[in-house]
N, CA and C atoms as a LAMMPS dump frame, in Angstrom:
ITEM: TIMESTEP
0
ITEM: NUMBER OF ATOMS
357
ITEM: BOX BOUNDS ff ff ff
-5.0000000000000000e+02 5.0000000000000000e+02
-5.0000000000000000e+02 5.0000000000000000e+02
-5.0000000000000000e+02 5.0000000000000000e+02
ITEM: ATOMS id mol type element x y z
1 1 1 N 0.848 -1.167 0
2 1 2 C 0 0 0
3 1 3 C 0.898 1.234 0
4 2 1 N 0.631 2.167 -0.894
5 2 2 C 1.499 3.339 -0.982
6 2 3 C 1.137 4.37 0.092
7 3 1 N 2.034 5.333 0.27
8 3 2 C 1.887 6.324 1.337
9 3 3 C 0.655 7.204 1.136
10 4 1 N 0.361 7.555 -0.107
11 4 2 C -0.795 8.415 -0.368
12 4 3 C -2.077 7.746 0.091
13 5 1 N -2.223 6.482 -0.205
14 5 2 C -3.412 5.747 0.208
15 5 3 C -3.47 5.637 1.732
16 6 1 N -2.343 5.447 2.367
17 6 2 C -2.319 5.371 3.826
18 6 3 C -2.754 6.693 4.448
19 7 1 N -2.291 7.816 3.898
20 7 2 C -2.689 9.121 4.43
21 7 3 C -4.178 9.372 4.226
22 8 1 N -4.717 8.958 3.101
23 8 2 C -6.154 9.118 2.851
24 8 3 C -6.949 8.277 3.855
25 9 1 N -6.509 7.038 4.085
26 9 2 C -7.18 6.176 5.066
27 9 3 C -7.073 6.784 6.454
28 10 1 N -5.926 7.369 6.778
29 10 2 C -5.749 7.982 8.094
30 10 3 C -6.705 9.164 8.28
31 11 1 N -6.855 9.995 7.262
32 11 2 C -7.779 11.131 7.341
33 11 3 C -9.215 10.64 7.517
34 12 1 N -9.577 9.594 6.781
35 12 2 C -10.927 9.044 6.916
36 12 3 C -11.162 8.461 8.308
37 13 1 N -10.145 7.805 8.873
38 13 2 C -10.316 7.268 10.226
39 13 3 C -10.425 8.393 11.254
40 14 1 N -9.697 9.472 11.049
41 14 2 C -9.819 10.628 11.94
42 14 3 C -11.252 11.156 11.925
43 15 1 N -11.822 11.259 10.741
44 15 2 C -13.184 11.776 10.616
45 15 3 C -14.179 10.839 11.289
46 16 1 N -14.077 9.548 11
47 16 2 C -15.04 8.583 11.549
48 16 3 C -14.953 8.508 13.066
49 17 1 N -13.759 8.405 13.596
50 17 2 C -13.585 8.291 15.041
51 17 3 C -14.019 9.57 15.744
52 18 1 N -13.627 10.721 15.199
53 18 2 C -13.943 11.973 15.874
54 18 3 C -15.414 12.361 15.767
55 19 1 N -16.097 11.959 14.716
56 19 2 C -17.534 12.23 14.659
57 19 3 C -18.258 11.584 15.827
58 20 1 N -17.962 10.335 16.073
59 20 2 C -18.591 9.635 17.194
60 20 3 C -18.083 10.151 18.536
61 21 1 N -16.794 10.428 18.63
62 21 2 C -16.222 10.881 19.899
63 21 3 C -16.776 12.257 20.288
64 22 1 N -16.884 13.168 19.328
65 22 2 C -17.436 14.487 19.64
66 22 3 C -18.913 14.396 20.008
67 23 1 N -19.634 13.495 19.38
68 23 2 C -21.035 13.301 19.716
69 23 3 C -21.195 12.801 21.16
70 24 1 N -20.4 11.834 21.534
71 24 2 C -20.464 11.294 22.893
72 24 3 C -19.956 12.324 23.902
73 25 1 N -18.885 13.06 23.549
74 25 2 C -18.358 14.082 24.458
75 25 3 C -19.356 15.217 24.658
76 26 1 N -20.032 15.631 23.608
77 26 2 C -21.021 16.7 23.76
78 26 3 C -22.223 16.22 24.564
79 27 1 N -22.576 14.949 24.417
80 27 2 C -23.666 14.395 25.213
81 27 3 C -23.302 14.392 26.695
82 28 1 N -22.025 14.198 27.01
83 28 2 C -21.617 14.195 28.413
84 28 3 C -21.678 15.588 29.027
85 29 1 N -21.805 16.63 28.206
86 29 2 C -21.864 18.002 28.716
87 29 3 C -23.285 18.523 28.898
88 30 1 N -24.315 17.701 28.615
89 30 2 C -25.688 18.183 28.725
90 30 3 C -26.069 18.574 30.147
91 31 1 N -25.559 17.897 31.125
92 31 2 C -25.915 18.195 32.512
93 31 3 C -25.118 19.327 33.128
94 32 1 N -24.211 19.926 32.389
95 32 2 C -23.353 20.973 32.916
96 32 3 C -24.144 22.269 33.097
97 33 1 N -24.001 22.892 34.252
98 33 2 C -24.679 24.15 34.534
99 33 3 C -24.076 25.283 33.717
100 34 1 N -24.895 26.253 33.401
101 34 2 C -24.416 27.418 32.663
102 34 3 C -23.475 28.225 33.556
103 35 1 N -22.379 28.661 32.983
104 35 2 C -21.404 29.429 33.735
105 35 3 C -20.367 28.574 34.443
106 36 1 N -20.378 27.275 34.198
107 36 2 C -19.395 26.386 34.808
108 36 3 C -18.025 26.651 34.205
109 37 1 N -17.018 26.612 35.026
110 37 2 C -15.65 26.826 34.561
111 37 3 C -15.242 25.744 33.57
112 38 1 N -14.433 26.126 32.617
113 38 2 C -13.968 25.165 31.615
114 38 3 C -13.037 24.133 32.232
115 39 1 N -12.541 24.389 33.419
116 39 2 C -11.639 23.455 34.095
117 39 3 C -12.387 22.524 35.05
118 40 1 N -13.697 22.395 34.868
119 40 2 C -14.49 21.531 35.737
120 40 3 C -14.353 20.072 35.311
121 41 1 N -14.887 19.195 36.143
122 41 2 C -14.816 17.761 35.878
123 41 3 C -15.589 17.373 34.616
124 42 1 N -16.699 18.057 34.35
125 42 2 C -17.501 17.742 33.168
126 42 3 C -16.712 17.955 31.878
127 43 1 N -16.007 19.055 31.803
128 43 2 C -15.202 19.324 30.614
129 43 3 C -13.991 18.396 30.539
130 44 1 N -13.455 18.012 31.688
131 44 2 C -12.33 17.067 31.705
132 44 3 C -12.765 15.702 31.184
133 45 1 N -13.979 15.29 31.535
134 45 2 C -14.495 14.017 31.029
135 45 3 C -14.685 14.082 29.525
136 46 1 N -15.252 15.177 29.032
137 46 2 C -15.454 15.333 27.586
138 46 3 C -14.119 15.335 26.842
139 47 1 N -13.13 16.039 27.386
140 47 2 C -11.803 16.069 26.774
141 47 3 C -11.164 14.687 26.811
142 48 1 N -11.342 13.966 27.91
143 48 2 C -10.79 12.618 28.037
144 48 3 C -11.392 11.651 27.031
145 49 1 N -12.685 11.791 26.774
146 49 2 C -13.329 10.935 25.772
147 49 3 C -12.688 11.13 24.408
148 50 1 N -12.44 12.367 24.05
149 50 2 C -11.845 12.663 22.74
150 50 3 C -10.402 12.17 22.677
151 51 1 N -9.644 12.358 23.753
152 51 2 C -8.239 11.919 23.76
153 51 3 C -8.142 10.395 23.682
154 52 1 N -8.943 9.699 24.468
155 52 2 C -8.887 8.235 24.477
156 52 3 C -9.33 7.67 23.127
157 53 1 N -10.319 8.289 22.514
158 53 2 C -10.773 7.813 21.204
159 53 3 C -9.705 7.995 20.131
160 54 1 N -8.824 8.962 20.316
161 54 2 C -7.81 9.241 19.306
162 54 3 C -6.469 8.557 19.553
163 55 1 N -6.399 7.638 20.491
164 55 2 C -5.156 6.886 20.707
165 55 3 C -4.796 6.102 19.45
166 56 1 N -5.782 5.491 18.841
167 56 2 C -5.503 4.668 17.659
168 56 3 C -5.103 5.518 16.46
169 57 1 N -5.638 6.729 16.363
170 57 2 C -5.227 7.576 15.24
171 57 3 C -3.774 8.01 15.404
172 58 1 N -3.348 8.176 16.653
173 58 2 C -1.941 8.479 16.906
174 58 3 C -1.058 7.304 16.5
175 59 1 N -1.499 6.089 16.816
176 59 2 C -0.734 4.901 16.437
177 59 3 C -0.65 4.782 14.918
178 60 1 N -1.748 5.025 14.221
179 60 2 C -1.731 4.957 12.761
180 60 3 C -0.798 6.007 12.17
181 61 1 N -0.805 7.2 12.75
182 61 2 C 0.092 8.264 12.287
183 61 3 C 1.549 7.844 12.43
184 62 1 N 1.884 7.29 13.587
185 62 2 C 3.271 6.853 13.799
186 62 3 C 3.644 5.694 12.879
187 63 1 N 2.697 4.793 12.626
188 63 2 C 2.972 3.671 11.722
189 63 3 C 3.233 4.163 10.303
190 64 1 N 2.493 5.166 9.871
191 64 2 C 2.714 5.724 8.527
192 64 3 C 4.063 6.422 8.472
193 65 1 N 4.371 7.223 9.498
194 65 2 C 5.639 7.964 9.508
195 65 3 C 6.855 7.037 9.524
196 66 1 N 6.741 5.902 10.23
197 66 2 C 7.869 4.972 10.323
198 66 3 C 7.866 3.928 9.22
199 67 1 N 6.825 3.907 8.402
200 67 2 C 6.74 2.939 7.319
201 67 3 C 6.446 1.528 7.78
202 68 1 N 5.768 1.392 8.898
203 68 2 C 5.448 0.08 9.464
204 68 3 C 4.125 -0.409 8.887
205 69 1 N 4.196 -1.182 7.833
206 69 2 C 3.004 -1.681 7.148
207 69 3 C 2.185 -2.613 8.043
208 70 1 N 2.858 -3.479 8.761
209 70 2 C 2.178 -4.441 9.633
210 70 3 C 1.441 -3.716 10.767
211 71 1 N 2.086 -2.741 11.375
212 71 2 C 1.449 -1.957 12.429
213 71 3 C 0.267 -1.158 11.924
214 72 1 N 0.357 -0.691 10.683
215 72 2 C -0.747 0.058 10.082
216 72 3 C -1.969 -0.837 9.881
217 73 1 N -1.749 -2.05 9.4
218 73 2 C -2.868 -2.975 9.173
219 73 3 C -3.502 -3.385 10.503
220 74 1 N -2.688 -3.647 11.525
221 74 2 C -3.23 -3.963 12.843
222 74 3 C -4.051 -2.785 13.384
223 75 1 N -3.546 -1.593 13.167
224 75 2 C -4.264 -0.402 13.594
225 75 3 C -5.597 -0.243 12.881
226 76 1 N -5.649 -0.621 11.611
227 76 2 C -6.911 -0.541 10.875
228 76 3 C -7.953 -1.498 11.438
229 77 1 N -7.517 -2.679 11.879
230 77 2 C -8.448 -3.604 12.516
231 77 3 C -9.011 -3.006 13.803
232 78 1 N -8.166 -2.363 14.583
233 78 2 C -8.617 -1.743 15.824
234 78 3 C -9.558 -0.573 15.522
235 79 1 N -9.248 0.205 14.481
236 79 2 C -10.124 1.309 14.079
237 79 3 C -11.496 0.778 13.689
238 80 1 N -11.518 -0.328 12.979
239 80 2 C -12.787 -0.92 12.574
240 80 3 C -13.618 -1.325 13.797
241 81 1 N -12.989 -1.972 14.762
242 81 2 C -13.7 -2.371 15.984
243 81 3 C -14.175 -1.139 16.75
244 82 1 N -13.313 -0.137 16.841
245 82 2 C -13.672 1.061 17.594
246 82 3 C -14.787 1.841 16.9
247 83 1 N -14.731 1.962 15.599
248 83 2 C -15.779 2.686 14.874
249 83 3 C -17.125 1.981 15.009
250 84 1 N -17.123 0.657 14.908
251 84 2 C -18.371 -0.095 15.063
252 84 3 C -18.912 0.058 16.483
253 85 1 N -18.033 -0.017 17.475
254 85 2 C -18.505 0.08 18.858
255 85 3 C -19.001 1.484 19.191
256 86 1 N -18.343 2.527 18.68
257 86 2 C -18.828 3.888 18.92
258 86 3 C -20.157 4.122 18.213
259 87 1 N -20.31 3.562 17.026
260 87 2 C -21.583 3.673 16.319
261 87 3 C -22.684 2.946 17.086
262 88 1 N -22.358 1.771 17.619
263 88 2 C -23.342 1.022 18.395
264 88 3 C -23.707 1.769 19.673
265 89 1 N -22.754 2.467 20.261
266 89 2 C -23.028 3.223 21.478
267 89 3 C -23.989 4.377 21.192
268 90 1 N -23.841 5.017 20.049
269 90 2 C -24.76 6.103 19.699
270 90 3 C -26.13 5.58 19.31
271 91 1 N -26.235 4.303 18.988
272 91 2 C -27.518 3.695 18.644
273 91 3 C -28.05 2.803 19.754
274 92 1 N -27.636 3.04 20.961
275 92 2 C -28.133 2.43 22.195
276 92 3 C -27.999 0.909 22.294
277 93 1 N -26.992 0.329 21.716
278 93 2 C -26.664 -1.072 21.983
279 93 3 C -25.535 -1.029 23.014
280 94 1 N -25.902 -0.799 24.251
281 94 2 C -24.96 -0.382 25.282
282 94 3 C -23.983 -1.47 25.725
283 95 1 N -24.469 -2.632 26.123
284 95 2 C -23.595 -3.638 26.733
285 95 3 C -22.5 -4.114 25.782
286 96 1 N -22.88 -4.482 24.58
287 96 2 C -21.896 -4.967 23.614
288 96 3 C -20.925 -3.865 23.205
289 97 1 N -21.43 -2.644 23.092
290 97 2 C -20.541 -1.546 22.676
291 97 3 C -19.506 -1.24 23.758
292 98 1 N -19.87 -1.325 25.042
293 98 2 C -18.886 -1.097 26.1
294 98 3 C -17.793 -2.16 26.078
295 99 1 N -18.173 -3.383 25.821
296 99 2 C -17.179 -4.458 25.734
297 99 3 C -16.239 -4.208 24.562
298 100 1 N -16.803 -3.874 23.393
299 100 2 C -15.97 -3.63 22.215
300 100 3 C -15.113 -2.376 22.361
301 101 1 N -15.648 -1.336 23.003
302 101 2 C -14.853 -0.128 23.232
303 101 3 C -13.681 -0.444 24.153
304 102 1 N -13.925 -1.222 25.198
305 102 2 C -12.841 -1.595 26.112
306 102 3 C -11.76 -2.382 25.399
307 103 1 N -12.176 -3.323 24.572
308 103 2 C -11.201 -4.122 23.809
309 103 3 C -10.416 -3.242 22.853
310 104 1 N -11.107 -2.34 22.147
311 104 2 C -10.41 -1.511 21.165
312 104 3 C -9.461 -0.511 21.823
313 105 1 N -9.833 0.018 22.979
314 105 2 C -8.941 0.955 23.672
315 105 3 C -7.707 0.232 24.191
316 106 1 N -7.891 -0.948 24.775
317 106 2 C -6.736 -1.717 25.244
318 106 3 C -5.824 -2.107 24.081
319 107 1 N -6.427 -2.552 22.978
320 107 2 C -5.623 -2.91 21.805
321 107 3 C -4.9 -1.699 21.243
322 108 1 N -5.566 -0.546 21.238
323 108 2 C -4.926 0.675 20.739
324 108 3 C -3.751 1.08 21.619
325 109 1 N -3.904 0.939 22.927
326 109 2 C -2.803 1.279 23.83
327 109 3 C -1.625 0.336 23.642
328 110 1 N -1.906 -0.946 23.463
329 110 2 C -0.835 -1.919 23.24
330 110 3 C -0.127 -1.628 21.92
331 111 1 N -0.907 -1.364 20.866
332 111 2 C -0.3 -1.057 19.571
333 111 3 C 0.518 0.228 19.624
334 112 1 N 0.027 1.244 20.337
335 112 2 C 0.781 2.486 20.466
336 112 3 C 2.065 2.253 21.246
337 113 1 N 2.019 1.439 22.284
338 113 2 C 3.219 1.118 23.039
339 113 3 C 4.262 0.431 22.156
340 114 1 N 3.825 -0.583 21.389
341 114 2 C 4.77 -1.282 20.517
342 114 3 C 5.264 -0.402 19.384
343 115 1 N 4.41 0.516 18.911
344 115 2 C 4.833 1.418 17.835
345 115 3 C 5.873 2.396 18.349
346 116 1 N 5.7 2.884 19.578
347 116 2 C 6.687 3.791 20.158
348 116 3 C 7.973 3.059 20.5
349 117 1 N 7.864 1.784 20.854
350 117 2 C 9.042 0.982 21.183
351 117 3 C 9.906 0.72 19.958
352 118 1 N 9.253 0.518 18.794
353 118 2 C 10.007 0.336 17.55
354 118 3 C 10.628 1.669 17.155
355 119 1 N 11.9 1.647 16.894
356 119 2 C 12.522 2.897 16.473
357 119 3 C 13.482 2.711 15.384
């Protein structure tokens, strides 16, 4: 797979993951009182949702930069699981989506660790 195609896939994964992550993060802010400081726990949770969802996009970015084809393909599998689980979460299939989100986040962290370890 050439670099141009990898960058296009990376941009598409950024869009797919962040659409769901921003939707879930904004939903977590519905109970926030007006005039609440931006440094409150509610905003920290929303920011954390977006950061955790983007762990895999960071791994894909590093895999493209280092030319790690195998790591990129593994990352795409994790993106697929994460995108499906985030979509299921927005469509109220709660139990299965939490299990899949947990698996995809753990897999993304492991892949990011191994990608950073490779130098």
